[in-house]
C-alpha positions as CSV (number, residue, x, y, z in Angstrom):
1,M,0.0,0.0,0.0
2,I,1.4,3.5,-0.7
3,G,1.4,6.3,1.7
4,K,-0.9,9.2,1.2
5,K,1.7,11.7,0.6
6,M,3.3,9.7,-2.2
7,E,-0.2,9.2,-3.6
8,E,-0.8,12.9,-3.7
9,L,2.6,13.5,-5.2
10,I,2.1,11.0,-8.1
11,N,-1.4,12.3,-8.7
12,T,0.1,15.8,-9.0
13,Q,2.7,14.3,-11.4
14,I,0.3,12.6,-13.6
15,N,-1.5,16.0,-14.1
16,A,1.9,17.5,-14.9
17,E,2.9,15.0,-17.4
18,M,-0.6,15.4,-19.1
19,Y,-0.1,19.2,-19.0
20,S,3.4,18.7,-20.6
21,A,1.8,16.7,-23.5
22,Y,-0.8,19.4,-23.9
23,L,2.0,22.0,-23.9
24,Y,4.0,20.2,-26.4
25,L,1.1,19.7,-28.7
26,S,0.5,23.4,-28.5
27,M,3.9,24.0,-29.4
28,S,3.8,21.5,-32.2
29,S,0.7,23.2,-33.6
30,W,2.4,26.6,-33.4
31,C,5.5,25.2,-35.4
32,S,3.4,23.5,-38.1
33,Q,1.4,26.9,-38.4
34,H,4.8,28.6,-39.1
35,T,5.9,25.7,-41.5
36,W,8.5,24.4,-39.1
37,N,7.7,20.7,-39.6
38,G,10.8,19.3,-38.3
39,F,10.2,21.2,-35.0
40,A,6.6,20.2,-35.0
41,H,7.4,16.6,-35.5
42,W,9.9,16.7,-32.5
43,L,7.4,18.3,-30.3
44,R,4.6,16.0,-31.4
45,L,6.6,12.9,-30.5
46,Q,7.7,14.6,-27.1
47,A,3.9,15.0,-26.4
48,Q,3.5,11.3,-27.0
49,E,6.4,10.5,-24.6
50,E,4.9,12.6,-21.8
51,L,1.5,10.8,-22.1
52,T,3.6,7.5,-21.9
53,H,5.0,9.0,-18.6
54,A,1.6,9.9,-17.0
55,M,0.6,6.2,-17.6
56,K,3.7,4.9,-16.0
57,F,2.8,6.9,-12.9
58,Y,-1.1,6.0,-13.3
59,D,-0.2,2.1,-13.7
60,Y,2.3,2.4,-10.6
61,L,-0.2,4.1,-8.3
62,N,-2.9,1.5,-9.3
63,E,-0.4,-1.3,-8.7
64,R,0.3,0.1,-5.3
65,G,-3.4,0.1,-4.2
66,G,-3.5,4.2,-4.5
67,I,-6.5,6.1,-5.7
68,V,-5.8,8.0,-9.0
69,T,-7.3,11.3,-9.2
70,L,-7.9,13.2,-12.4
71,P,-8.3,17.0,-12.0
72,A,-8.7,19.3,-15.0
73,I,-5.5,20.0,-17.2
74,D,-4.6,23.7,-17.5
75,A,-4.7,25.1,-20.9
76,P,-1.1,25.7,-22.3
77,K,0.2,28.8,-23.9
78,A,-0.3,28.9,-27.6
79,E,1.8,31.6,-29.0
80,W,5.7,32.2,-29.2
81,R,7.9,34.9,-30.7
82,D,10.1,32.4,-32.5
83,V,11.4,28.8,-32.2
84,L,14.4,30.0,-29.9
85,E,11.7,31.3,-27.4
86,L,9.7,28.2,-27.6
87,F,12.6,25.8,-27.0
88,K,13.8,27.9,-24.1
89,E,10.4,27.3,-22.7
90,V,10.7,23.4,-23.5
91,Y,14.1,23.5,-21.6
92,A,12.7,25.6,-18.6
93,H,9.5,23.4,-18.4
94,E,11.8,20.0,-18.2
95,Q,13.8,21.7,-15.4
96,K,10.6,22.4,-13.6
97,V,9.6,18.7,-14.2
98,T,13.1,17.5,-12.9
99,G,12.4,19.4,-9.7
100,M,9.0,17.7,-9.3
101,I,10.6,14.3,-9.8
102,N,13.4,15.1,-7.3
103,A,10.9,16.2,-4.7
104,M,9.0,12.9,-5.2
105,M,12.4,10.9,-4.8
106,A,13.2,13.0,-1.6
107,E,9.7,12.1,-0.3
108,A,10.2,8.3,-1.3
109,I,13.6,8.4,0.6
110,K,12.0,10.0,3.7
111,Q,9.2,7.6,3.8
112,K,11.7,4.6,3.2
113,D,9.3,3.6,0.2
114,Y,11.7,1.6,-1.7
115,A,9.4,0.6,-4.4
116,A,8.7,4.2,-5.2
117,E,12.6,5.0,-5.2
118,I,13.0,2.2,-7.6
119,M,10.3,3.6,-9.9
120,L,11.4,7.2,-9.6
121,Q,15.0,6.2,-10.6
122,W,13.8,5.7,-14.1
123,F,12.3,9.2,-14.1
124,V,15.3,10.6,-12.6
125,S,17.6,9.1,-15.5
126,E,14.9,10.1,-18.0
127,Q,15.0,13.7,-16.9
128,V,18.7,14.0,-17.4
129,E,18.1,13.0,-21.1
130,E,15.1,15.3,-21.4
131,E,17.0,18.3,-20.2
132,A,20.0,17.4,-22.3
133,N,18.1,17.1,-25.4
134,A,16.1,20.5,-24.9
135,S,19.4,22.2,-23.9
136,E,21.2,21.0,-27.0
137,I,18.3,22.5,-29.2
138,V,18.3,25.7,-27.4
139,V,22.3,26.0,-27.7
140,K,22.0,25.2,-31.4
141,L,19.5,27.8,-31.9
142,E,21.4,30.4,-30.0
143,K,24.7,29.8,-32.0
144,I,22.9,30.2,-35.3
145,G,20.7,33.3,-34.4
146,P,18.2,34.3,-36.9
147,S,19.9,32.5,-39.8
148,A,17.3,31.1,-42.0
149,G,19.6,28.6,-43.3
150,G,20.6,27.4,-40.0
151,L,16.9,27.1,-38.8
152,F,16.1,25.0,-41.8
153,Q,19.1,22.7,-41.1
154,I,18.0,22.2,-37.6
155,D,14.3,21.9,-38.6
156,H,15.4,19.2,-41.1
157,Q,17.6,17.3,-38.5
158,L,14.5,17.3,-35.9
159,E,12.2,15.8,-38.7
160,K,14.4,12.7,-38.6
161,R,13.7,11.9,-34.9
């Protein structure tokens, strides 16, 4: 049986992962509207990945005898100045999610909830990858600046994800 505090944190994380999917779908749509199809593709796949994360938490909570609660998901932002601003937001968002995962891990350690620690270790590793991917895109976008050729090259690279 899972403790109430962990149950609450996991339910909050399910909502956060669902919001992440909404946010990345909104970003994907914005990129599509601006004919950045590679960026749109990358973000759409990222949205699908976030849904997978939500379901990992959902399944874990059910397996541990917890109660899943599904509050409303906030509407995401829908406009960005350019792809650099958008990907800076992706990176900041992933840093926020990392903080949430770390807080859950700290609580699992505090409660000596070893099963939660093991499950959360996967997410700790995943967030290292998520932040690195977003950061790499931001760095590339900053290096090329407003260069149309550079933007098209990165867009083309991300379309191959």
